[in-house]
Phi, psi and omega in degrees: 000132181272106186282159180302318181299325177290323177296318178296321180294320185276339186274147174293144184284318180187172183296330183263003182284153180284125180268154176305138179096354180265355180270109184301321180296316179295319179296321178297315179296321180294319177296318179298316179298317181294322177299315180293323178297316180295321178297318179295314181301323181297338182265355186267151173284165178305319179295319179293323177298317179298315179296319179297317178299320178294321178296315179298317179298317179297318178297319180296321178295318178296314182295323178297317179295318178297317181299317179294319178298319178295319178299312180301317180299312180297320179295314179296321177299317178299319178296316179297320178296318178294323178297318179296319179296316181295322178296317178297319179296317179296323178296323179293328180283336184283000000 
């Protein structure tokens, strides 16, 4: 089942929000990493390349899970902050 929190994580926030790939500093770091990755791969045997690809895939799966966990934490924190604000607002009206 595709939960609401997953939809929020996967969906674009708005037309003016920064999309992945628009951060020049991040893009520079990604290009640098890819250049180094290609240099390393060129020195590996076929067996080592396969093992390296499996390692990279495992790291990507871990990072994806971590990113989602961080998003959930931030979202829940935001909800708690809004609840506190709403309680304070209701107290002011009473």
